[in-house]
RODO-2510 file (C-alpha; in nm, 4 decimals, decimal comma):
residues 488
     n   res          X          Y          Z
     1     m    -0,0003     0,0009    -0,0008
     2     s     0,1433     0,3306    -0,1123
     3     e     0,0143     0,5469     0,1733
     4     e     0,0029     0,4726     0,5454
     5     y    -0,1865     0,6431     0,8290
     6     d    -0,2827     0,5584     1,1879
     7     v    -0,6507     0,6339     1,1266
     8     v    -0,8384     0,6702     0,7956
     9     i    -1,1767     0,8362     0,8133
    10     v    -1,4272     0,8009     0,5276
    11     g    -1,6480     1,1129     0,5087
    12     f    -1,6069     1,4727     0,6284
    13     g    -1,9173     1,5615     0,8349
    14     i    -1,9515     1,6216     1,2083
    15     a    -1,8895     1,2536     1,2986
    16     a    -1,5724     1,2462     1,0883
    17     c    -1,4462     1,5747     1,2316
    18     s    -1,5136     1,4510     1,5835
    19     a    -1,3218     1,1283     1,5159
    20     a    -1,0197     1,3248     1,3797
    21     i    -1,0199     1,5772     1,6626
    22     e    -1,0396     1,3098     1,9310
    23     a    -0,7681     1,0982     1,7692
    24     l    -0,5230     1,3849     1,7496
    25     d    -0,6107     1,5271     2,0915
    26     a    -0,5413     1,1823     2,2324
    27     r    -0,2226     1,1319     2,0336
    28     p    -0,0900     1,4520     1,8715
    29     d     0,1710     1,2663     1,6630
    30     a    -0,0872     1,0357     1,4971
    31     r    -0,1272     1,0461     1,1190
    32     v    -0,4961     1,0987     1,0336
    33     l    -0,6465     1,0981     0,6815
    34     i    -0,9967     1,2133     0,5927
    35     l    -1,1415     1,0944     0,2604
    36     e    -1,4102     1,3245     0,1155
    37     k    -1,6114     1,2232    -0,1893
    38     a    -1,7186     1,5803    -0,2633
    39     p    -1,5022     1,8656    -0,3934
    40     e    -1,3780     2,1020    -0,1227
    41     e    -1,6559     2,3566    -0,1745
    42     h    -1,9149     2,0865    -0,1155
    43     a    -1,7488     1,9117     0,1774
    44     g    -1,9383     1,8634     0,5034
    45     g    -2,2185     1,6234     0,4199
    46     n    -2,5564     1,6648     0,5876
    47     s    -2,3905     1,8463     0,8796
    48     r    -2,3877     2,1594     0,6650
    49     a    -2,7488     2,1235     0,5570
    50     s    -2,8935     2,0429     0,9002
    51     g    -3,0858     2,2654     1,1362
    52     q    -2,7836     2,2525     1,3706
    53     g    -2,9825     2,1670     1,6784
    54     l    -2,7926     2,0129     1,9687
    55     v    -2,9775     1,8592     2,2655
    56     i    -2,8576     1,9180     2,6203
    57     p    -2,9993     1,6563     2,8596
    58     k    -3,1432     1,7141     3,2038
    59     d    -3,1057     1,3677     3,3556
    60     k    -2,9200     1,0637     3,2316
    61     e    -3,1712     0,7982     3,3328
    62     a    -3,4645     1,0083     3,2029
    63     m    -3,2784     1,0575     2,8714
    64     k    -3,2213     0,6779     2,8417
    65     q    -3,5870     0,6078     2,9064
    66     y    -3,6984     0,8801     2,6648
    67     q    -3,4783     0,7264     2,3900
    68     r    -3,6172     0,3817     2,4691
    69     n    -3,9644     0,5179     2,4199
    70     l    -3,8695     0,6915     2,0937
    71     s    -3,7027     0,3726     1,9582
    72     y    -3,9704     0,1326     2,0763
    73     s    -3,9989    -0,0606     1,7493
    74     n    -3,6140    -0,0780     1,7039
    75     p    -3,4799    -0,1193     2,0572
    76     v    -3,1270     0,0179     2,1182
    77     p    -2,8909    -0,2254     2,2915
    78     e    -2,8588    -0,1299     2,6565
    79     d    -2,4806    -0,1019     2,6562
    80     l    -2,4931     0,1387     2,3614
    81     l    -2,7757     0,3367     2,5285
    82     e    -2,5824     0,3632     2,8556
    83     f    -2,2663     0,4809     2,6770
    84     w    -2,4531     0,7365     2,4690
    85     a    -2,6435     0,8852     2,7630
    86     s    -2,3327     0,9043     2,9828
    87     e    -2,1345     1,0792     2,7079
    88     l    -2,4254     1,3123     2,6273
    89     m    -2,4373     1,4431     2,9832
    90     e    -2,0883     1,5969     2,9435
    91     l    -2,0850     1,6657     2,5711
    92     h    -2,1936     2,0277     2,5802
    93     t    -1,8663     2,1412     2,7430
    94     w    -1,6736     1,9739     2,4583
    95     i    -1,8880     2,1449     2,1979
    96     e    -1,8290     2,4818     2,3735
    97     e    -1,4570     2,4149     2,3391
    98     r    -1,4989     2,3579     1,9651
    99     a    -1,6894     2,6868     1,9283
   100     r    -1,4312     2,8755     2,1337
   101     e    -1,1441     2,7307     1,9354
   102     a    -1,3185     2,8369     1,6129
   103     g    -1,3960     3,1856     1,7423
   104     q    -1,7691     3,1374     1,6984
   105     e    -2,0711     3,1784     1,9285
   106     y    -2,2073     2,8807     2,1200
   107     r    -2,5685     2,9652     2,1968
   108     v    -2,8009     2,7900     2,4447
   109     s    -3,1788     2,8319     2,4071
   110     e    -3,5027     2,7059     2,5450
   111     p    -3,5703     2,3313     2,5162
   112     i    -3,7710     2,1758     2,2355
   113     y    -3,9978     1,9020     2,3664
   114     e    -4,0816     1,6956     2,0605
   115     f    -4,2696     1,4160     2,2374
   116     a    -4,3723     1,5323     2,5847
   117     d    -4,5977     1,2317     2,6338
   118     l    -4,2969     1,0002     2,5919
   119     g    -4,0752     1,1740     2,8471
   120     a    -3,9253     1,4823     2,6787
   121     r    -3,9811     1,7246     2,9679
   122     e    -3,8023     1,4963     3,2132
   123     a    -3,5116     1,4289     2,9781
   124     v    -3,4376     1,7506     2,7874
   125     r    -3,2915     2,0567     2,9600
   126     e    -3,1991     2,2899     2,6744
   127     q    -3,1119     2,3212     2,3068
   128     a    -2,7842     2,4645     2,1720
   129     t    -2,6087     2,5417     1,8489
   130     i    -2,3009     2,7138     1,7082
   131     l    -2,3829     3,0242     1,5122
   132     p    -2,4340     3,1408     1,2449
   133     r    -2,7098     2,9459     1,0715
   134     p    -2,7023     2,7918     0,8247
   135     g    -2,3724     2,6077     0,8320
   136     g    -2,2068     2,7559     1,1407
   137     l    -2,1741     2,4257     1,3234
   138     w    -1,9904     2,2630     1,0348
   139     e    -1,7678     2,5679     0,9871
   140     a    -1,6633     2,5560     1,3517
   141     f    -1,5636     2,1915     1,3309
   142     r    -1,3833     2,2492     0,9999
   143     k    -1,1785     2,5268     1,1670
   144     n    -1,0934     2,2807     1,4413
   145     i    -0,9691     2,0372     1,1739
   146     d    -0,7670     2,3127     1,0063
   147     r    -0,5840     2,3735     1,3350
   148     r    -0,4693     2,0112     1,3535
   149     p    -0,2360     1,8130     1,1294
   150     v    -0,5146     1,6292     0,9475
   151     t    -0,4676     1,5326     0,5833
   152     v    -0,7849     1,5756     0,3709
   153     w    -0,8264     1,4284     0,0245
   154     y    -1,1155     1,5828    -0,1651
   155     e    -1,2914     1,4199    -0,4576
   156     s    -1,1544     1,0900    -0,3252
   157     p    -1,4355     0,8432    -0,2537
   158     a    -1,3648     0,5167    -0,0738
   159     v    -1,4728     0,2223    -0,2910
   160     d    -1,3702    -0,0801    -0,0857
   161     l    -1,1744    -0,2047     0,2109
   162     v    -0,8411    -0,3882     0,2268
   163     q    -0,9510    -0,6893     0,4296
   164     d    -0,8335    -1,0363     0,5217
   165     r    -1,1140    -1,2477     0,3901
   166     e    -1,0329    -1,5281     0,6365
   167     t    -1,0146    -1,3348     0,9602
   168     g    -1,2207    -1,0302     0,8515
   169     e    -0,9557    -0,7897     0,9775
   170     v    -0,9449    -0,4586     0,7978
   171     f    -0,6050    -0,3133     0,7128
   172     g    -0,6934    -0,0201     0,4902
   173     v    -0,9138     0,1218     0,2224
   174     i    -0,9203     0,1473    -0,1593
   175     v    -0,9693     0,5046    -0,2814
   176     e    -1,0490     0,6527    -0,6213
   177     r    -0,8119     0,9467    -0,6525
   178     g    -0,7020     1,1335    -0,9598
   179     g    -0,8504     0,8808    -1,1982
   180     r    -0,6875     0,5773    -1,0419
   181     k    -0,7389     0,3456    -0,7444
   182     v    -0,5060     0,3818    -0,4511
   183     a    -0,4664     0,1479    -0,1529
   184     v    -0,4196     0,3277     0,1787
   185     k    -0,3031     0,1428     0,4920
   186     a    -0,4804     0,2214     0,8220
   187     r    -0,2714     0,0954     1,1118
   188     g    -0,5407     0,1556     1,3784
   189     g    -0,8480     0,1229     1,1655
   190     v    -1,0900     0,2672     0,9077
   191     v    -1,3753     0,4822     1,0378
   192     m    -1,6766     0,4733     0,8137
   193     a    -1,8595     0,8077     0,8579
   194     c    -1,9912     0,8784     0,5093
   195     g    -2,3676     0,9087     0,5647
   196     g    -2,6678     0,7299     0,4269
   197     y    -2,8468     0,6574     0,1031
   198     e    -3,0962     0,9441     0,0805
   199     h    -2,9707     1,0522    -0,2651
   200     n    -2,9802     0,7023    -0,4180
   201     e    -3,3166     0,6376    -0,5898
   202     d    -3,2714     0,2629    -0,6178
   203     m    -3,1849     0,2198    -0,2481
   204     k    -3,4769     0,4422    -0,1415
   205     r    -3,7098     0,2347    -0,3501
   206     n    -3,5714    -0,1044    -0,2584
   207     y    -3,4987    -0,0487     0,1111
   208     a    -3,7896     0,1688     0,2098
   209     g    -4,0421     0,1663    -0,0701
   210     w    -4,0071     0,5415    -0,1298
   211     t    -4,0718     0,6991    -0,4688
   212     d    -4,0576     1,0706    -0,5481
   213     v    -3,8981     1,1442    -0,2117
   214     h    -3,6283     1,4090    -0,2208
   215     t    -3,3383     1,4966     0,0027
   216     f    -3,2670     1,8330     0,1669
   217     g    -2,9143     1,7180     0,2407
   218     s    -2,5968     1,6321     0,0579
   219     p    -2,6313     1,4984    -0,2969
   220     y    -2,3149     1,2981    -0,2316
   221     n    -2,4872     1,0669     0,0134
   222     t    -2,5617     0,7743    -0,2144
   223     g    -2,5182     0,4747     0,0120
   224     d    -2,1507     0,4025    -0,0634
   225     g    -2,0720     0,3195     0,2968
   226     i    -2,3557     0,0707     0,3189
   227     h    -2,2320    -0,1188     0,0151
   228     i    -1,8756    -0,1230     0,1564
   229     l    -2,0010    -0,2496     0,4943
   230     q    -2,2101    -0,5180     0,3248
   231     r    -1,9057    -0,6509     0,1379
   232     a    -1,7105    -0,6551     0,4646
   233     g    -1,9603    -0,8862     0,6244
   234     a    -2,1260    -0,6306     0,8545
   235     d    -2,4642    -0,6918     1,0155
   236     l    -2,6911    -0,4108     0,8967
   237     w    -2,9826    -0,2400     1,0760
   238     h    -3,2225     0,0519     1,0426
   239     l    -3,2410     0,0090     0,6657
   240     r    -3,5689     0,1968     0,6268
   241     n    -3,5211     0,4554     0,8985
   242     r    -3,4840     0,8206     0,8222
   243     m    -3,4613     1,1423     1,0191
   244     n    -3,7797     1,3437     1,0630
   245     s    -3,9034     1,0857     1,3119
   246     g    -3,9889     0,8618     1,0215
   247     g    -4,2050     1,1386     0,8809
   248     f    -4,1410     1,3580     0,5809
   249     h    -4,0937     1,7374     0,5841
   250     l    -4,2592     1,9249     0,2983
   251     a    -4,0320     1,9897     0,0021
   252     f    -4,0294     2,1924    -0,3208
   253     k    -3,8363     2,0140    -0,5943
   254     v    -3,7377     2,2175    -0,8994
   255     p    -3,5371     2,1077    -1,2028
   256     e    -3,2628     2,3668    -1,1551
   257     y    -3,1426     2,2110    -0,8293
   258     e    -3,0339     1,8596    -0,7518
   259     t    -3,1747     1,8645    -0,3994
   260     a    -3,5002     1,9980    -0,2585
   261     f    -3,6074     2,3197    -0,0830
   262     m    -3,7916     2,2910     0,2481
   263     r    -4,1165     2,4767     0,3091
   264     a    -4,0808     2,7287     0,5925
   265     f    -4,2473     2,6471     0,9209
   266     d    -4,3754     2,9940     1,0105
   267     h    -4,6596     3,1782     0,8379
   268     v    -4,8016     3,5297     0,8656
   269     s    -5,0967     3,4956     0,6310
   270     y    -5,3178     3,1886     0,6325
   271     s    -5,5249     3,2119     0,3198
   272     w    -5,3997     2,8796     0,1863
   273     i    -5,4938     2,5130     0,1761
   274     e    -5,3402     2,1839     0,0629
   275     v    -5,5154     1,9550    -0,1821
   276     a    -5,4540     1,5895    -0,2590
   277     a    -5,4710     1,3893    -0,5837
   278     d    -5,8543     1,4134    -0,5739
   279     d    -5,8443     1,7958    -0,5554
   280     r    -5,9770     1,7924    -0,2000
   281     r    -5,8343     1,8953     0,1347
   282     f    -5,7034     1,6063     0,3419
   283     g    -5,6072     1,7486     0,6774
   284     n    -5,5443     2,0381     0,9129
   285     e    -5,2915     2,2368     0,7119
   286     t    -5,1789     2,4627     0,9919
   287     y    -5,1281     2,2003     1,2630
   288     p    -4,7602     2,2338     1,3860
   289     f    -4,6406     1,8956     1,2578
   290     n    -4,2835     2,0370     1,2381
   291     r    -4,2725     2,0131     1,6201
   292     t    -4,2881     1,6333     1,5982
   293     h    -4,0931     1,6087     1,2705
   294     y    -4,4094     1,5324     1,0739
   295     k    -4,5507     1,2545     1,2886
   296     w    -4,8996     1,2722     1,4338
   297     k    -5,0678     1,0594     1,6936
   298     q    -5,3479     0,8348     1,5705
   299     h    -5,5158     0,5666     1,7840
   300     g    -5,2360     0,5805     2,0371
   301     h    -4,9431     0,5622     1,7910
   302     y    -4,7314     0,8180     1,6078
   303     v    -4,7663     0,7681     1,2332
   304     d    -4,6638     0,9545     0,9178
   305     t    -4,8649     1,2515     0,8053
   306     l    -5,0635     1,1847     0,4922
   307     h    -4,8739     1,3997     0,2386
   308     a    -4,6547     1,1199     0,1042
   309     w    -4,9510     0,8932     0,0444
   310     v    -5,1949     1,1280    -0,1360
   311     m    -4,9688     1,2779    -0,3993
   312     p    -4,9703     1,4857    -0,6051
   313     v    -5,0221     1,7524    -0,3384
   314     h    -5,0429     2,1286    -0,4070
   315     m    -5,0424     2,4220    -0,1727
   316     i    -5,3060     2,6639    -0,3025
   317     f    -5,2815     3,0240    -0,1895
   318     d    -5,3726     3,3831    -0,2719
   319     e    -5,1866     3,7139    -0,3166
   320     s    -5,1840     3,7812     0,0562
   321     v    -4,9798     3,4696     0,1245
   322     r    -4,7536     3,5327    -0,1725
   323     r    -4,6690     3,8791    -0,0425
   324     n    -4,6355     3,8022     0,3288
   325     n    -4,5121     3,4444     0,3653
   326     c    -4,1617     3,3583     0,2517
   327     l    -4,2254     2,9973     0,1583
   328     g    -3,8605     2,8768     0,1475
   329     m    -3,6824     2,7741     0,4658
   330     k    -3,3842     3,0104     0,5104
   331     w    -3,1721     2,8502     0,7817
   332     m    -3,1213     2,4904     0,6690
   333     t    -3,1054     2,2596     0,3560
   334     w    -2,8257     2,2084     0,1103
   335     n    -2,9643     2,4659    -0,1368
   336     m    -2,9560     2,7393     0,1255
   337     a    -2,6421     2,6458     0,3158
   338     v    -2,4162     2,5246     0,0401
   339     e    -2,5619     2,6448    -0,2959
   340     k    -2,6425     2,9778    -0,1286
   341     y    -2,9811     3,0236    -0,2909
   342     d    -3,1687     3,3157    -0,1360
   343     w    -3,5446     3,2600    -0,1546
   344     s    -3,7175     3,5941    -0,2080
   345     e    -3,9122     3,7317     0,0861
   346     d    -4,2286     3,7815    -0,1213
   347     n    -4,1789     3,4738    -0,3445
   348     s    -4,1785     3,6966    -0,6565
   349     r    -3,8520     3,5523    -0,7895
   350     e    -3,9873     3,2020    -0,7642
   351     v    -4,3053     3,3014    -0,9475
   352     e    -4,0896     3,4502    -1,2265
   353     k    -3,8886     3,1280    -1,2474
   354     g    -4,2096     2,9289    -1,2872
   355     w    -4,1590     2,7299    -0,9659
   356     i    -4,4850     2,8800    -0,8397
   357     t    -4,7864     2,8692    -1,0754
   358     r    -4,9949     3,1853    -1,1086
   359     a    -5,3514     3,2317    -1,2388
   360     d    -5,6241     3,4979    -1,2191
   361     s    -5,8859     3,2557    -1,0879
   362     i    -5,9096     2,9240    -0,9125
   363     a    -6,0685     2,7746    -1,2241
   364     d    -5,7737     2,8884    -1,4399
   365     l    -5,5293     2,7618    -1,1779
   366     a    -5,6892     2,4177    -1,1886
   367     v    -5,6381     2,4037    -1,5663
   368     k    -5,2692     2,5008    -1,5340
   369     l    -5,2210     2,2342    -1,2710
   370     d    -5,4080     1,9726    -1,4761
   371     r    -5,6589     1,9305    -1,1899
   372     g    -6,0331     1,8935    -1,1956
   373     q    -6,1660     2,2426    -1,2479
   374     d    -6,5058     2,1983    -1,0851
   375     r    -6,3611     1,9959    -0,7922
   376     l    -6,0915     2,2485    -0,7055
   377     v    -6,3337     2,5430    -0,7316
   378     k    -6,5732     2,3515    -0,4996
   379     t    -6,2932     2,2753    -0,2506
   380     v    -6,1904     2,6384    -0,2259
   381     a    -6,5570     2,7484    -0,1925
   382     e    -6,6110     2,4984     0,0891
   383     y    -6,2988     2,6207     0,2704
   384     n    -6,4060     2,9845     0,2268
   385     a    -6,7474     2,9001     0,3743
   386     a    -6,5688     2,7408     0,6753
   387     c    -6,3730     3,0607     0,7148
   388     a    -6,6968     3,2665     0,7148
   389     d    -6,8388     3,0335     0,9848
   390     k    -6,5072     3,0328     1,1776
   391     a    -6,5456     2,6565     1,2054
   392     d    -6,3575     2,3883     1,0084
   393     t    -6,5902     2,0922     1,0630
   394     l    -6,3807     1,8712     0,8335
   395     f    -6,0378     1,8957     0,9976
   396     n    -6,0751     2,1260     1,2989
   397     r    -5,8286     2,3840     1,1783
   398     d    -5,7633     2,6555     1,4393
   399     p    -6,0209     2,9327     1,3823
   400     s    -5,7486     3,1985     1,4046
   401     t    -5,5977     3,0529     1,0833
   402     l    -5,9213     3,0358     0,8868
   403     e    -5,8518     3,3143     0,6359
   404     p    -6,0372     3,2826     0,3022
   405     l    -5,8755     3,2689    -0,0405
   406     v    -6,0232     3,5868    -0,1828
   407     s    -5,7306     3,7997    -0,2985
   408     p    -5,6376     3,7294    -0,6620
   409     p    -5,4213     3,6372    -0,8354
   410     y    -5,4017     3,2799    -0,7062
   411     y    -5,1007     3,0547    -0,6810
   412     a    -4,9975     2,6945    -0,6367
   413     i    -4,6751     2,5107    -0,5619
   414     e    -4,6355     2,1330    -0,5548
   415     l    -4,5369     1,9749    -0,2236
   416     k    -4,3133     1,6675    -0,2261
   417     p    -4,2012     1,4476     0,0591
   418     g    -3,8556     1,5516     0,1756
   419     l    -3,5948     1,4091     0,4130
   420     v    -3,2600     1,5111     0,5522
   421     c    -3,0991     1,1717     0,6097
   422     t    -3,1323     0,7999     0,6607
   423     s    -2,9771     0,5991     0,9428
   424     a    -2,9121     0,2644     0,7703
   425     g    -2,5736     0,1082     0,8389
   426     a    -2,4029    -0,1522     1,0495
   427     k    -2,4680    -0,2504     1,4075
   428     r    -2,1833    -0,1231     1,6318
   429     t    -2,0495    -0,1354     1,9816
   430     p    -2,0086     0,1650     2,2157
   431     r    -1,6411     0,1670     2,1008
   432     g    -1,7661     0,2185     1,7444
   433     e    -1,6569    -0,1280     1,6317
   434     v    -1,8627    -0,2673     1,3433
   435     l    -2,0285    -0,5981     1,4186
   436     n    -2,0385    -0,8886     1,1767
   437     r    -2,3381    -1,1152     1,1325
   438     a    -2,2188    -1,3336     1,4217
   439     g    -2,2343    -1,0319     1,6496
   440     e    -1,8566    -1,0068     1,6729
   441     p    -1,6459    -0,6906     1,6084
   442     i    -1,4729    -0,6776     1,2722
   443     p    -1,1079    -0,5913     1,3664
   444     g    -0,9998    -0,2551     1,2354
   445     l    -1,3415    -0,1417     1,1161
   446     y    -1,5319     0,1383     1,2891
   447     e    -1,8457     0,3378     1,2158
   448     a    -1,9822     0,6753     1,3298
   449     g    -2,2587     0,9257     1,2664
   450     q    -2,5625     0,8906     1,0469
   451     l    -2,4281     0,5723     0,8873
   452     g    -2,5733     0,3085     1,1244
   453     s    -2,6936     0,5634     1,3814
   454     m    -2,8734     0,4313     1,6861
   455     i    -3,1342     0,7069     1,6392
   456     s    -3,4411     0,5527     1,4820
   457     d    -3,8197     0,5728     1,4749
   458     l    -3,9237     0,8917     1,6562
   459     y    -3,6680     1,1741     1,6693
   460     q    -3,5972     1,4325     1,9441
   461     n    -3,4509     1,7478     1,7958
   462     g    -3,0711     1,7651     1,8483
   463     t    -3,0022     1,3964     1,9052
   464     y    -2,8666     1,3130     1,5548
   465     l    -2,5773     1,5604     1,5609
   466     t    -2,4857     1,4936     1,9210
   467     e    -2,4933     1,1186     1,8603
   468     a    -2,2657     1,1785     1,5620
   469     m    -2,0174     1,3611     1,7858
   470     i    -2,0312     1,0916     2,0541
   471     s    -1,9829     0,8052     1,8115
   472     g    -1,7156     0,9938     1,6209
   473     r    -1,5177     1,0696     1,9327
   474     s    -1,5417     0,7060     2,0411
   475     t    -1,4115     0,5710     1,7096
   476     g    -1,1299     0,8271     1,6947
   477     r    -0,9838     0,7494     2,0327
   478     n    -1,0281     0,3708     1,9989
   479     a    -0,8772     0,3512     1,6537
   480     v    -0,5755     0,5604     1,7462
   481     r    -0,5200     0,3499     2,0585
   482     r    -0,5376     0,0334     1,8487
   483     s    -0,2699     0,1821     1,6171
   484     a    -0,0408     0,2498     1,9161
   485     v    -0,0877    -0,1048     2,0499
   486     l    -0,0246    -0,2704     1,7118
   487     s     0,2764    -0,0462     1,6508
   488     g     0,4315    -0,1637     1,9777
***
């Protein structure tokens, strides 16, 4: 093998940064290599596109129980849960150090209780982030990497492992670099931290049954790590899990951009509705589903909202909404954080681009959308009548949001299901060791972050990124220790 390092890390998001920082802080003379599939300007993975929320726990045992409740259909092994909760209790001081080292603001705010009925109030103390948003958290960790002797290879995807097929031990990684394949030796181990499969249409269809579901995150997350882990004999889990508590945020997908825009959460004007494939309303449009990552409780269980199952879905609105509600989320998603698109405050630019359809009447709008003219006109008329009565007998929409669609021109934008990330990957130990199908660690192979994350089912805001840091730190210190032991 032409190159040799103590630790080789595949990926360059928060988990990878955490692994590199921990390895070098534990052993400053270690040689650490980060392999990034993307070009330098697109490095960072979903960490750059995320909402940057970081959870600060109130009580360890309460946090463990809360996570048990959230992961009820995919139980987390107790040793992993104990390790995660113990590390989480002290993590915020380490994050503060990262912000201070980067010269950025670490800000603590009021807690977000996603699922109070499952134990959020007992478990969660506060939320935190590193400013600015979007992208400030990733920038802080990148500055921490820049201050350490880490080698980073951009546009260098890992394609396979160097592995003893008899014992399973991993000695290095095969990298595509500069048009050729290069074998890199990893004395302590290879850390797989290259994200999920949310931008791979075949994997979304075959693993989870999703079609026409679009990512808000990195377009470079195409499941490479999962394929590498499969070939290495890893035992996989969470193949159909995704962030958003298993629900889907609402997305705008336009041809000019590879990834999707997220619809903003906050609204000033409420003269709008959502209609399904049959041109009828299908739910309470203004219910704050974003507070539970688009899950709602039905018959005692949290299930997906209906948007993904009644497509095509359009948001229908009038001139008041167009002028007063900036529809595009400003402080997260790849298009905002990395591509630097600036959604216009009054949506006028997006109307000009044709992303938002405009018509002088609801009937004309229906024709442009290829919808049933009479049905859509009737749906809007029924909604306007509910506004006049201040009573939505169909879906119990809050009376304060019952504003009629009466200010022409009228507009529509199609809503697609959107997701930030998936958590499919290999089962792993608290040390970050990847487990094979016999439940045994594969020597020299580690995993961190979104790839194989323990976070599944329902999602408490701020647990994904903090779990990425915890798992990254664990793999970094254990891989560099292994290198020292093997080197004598």
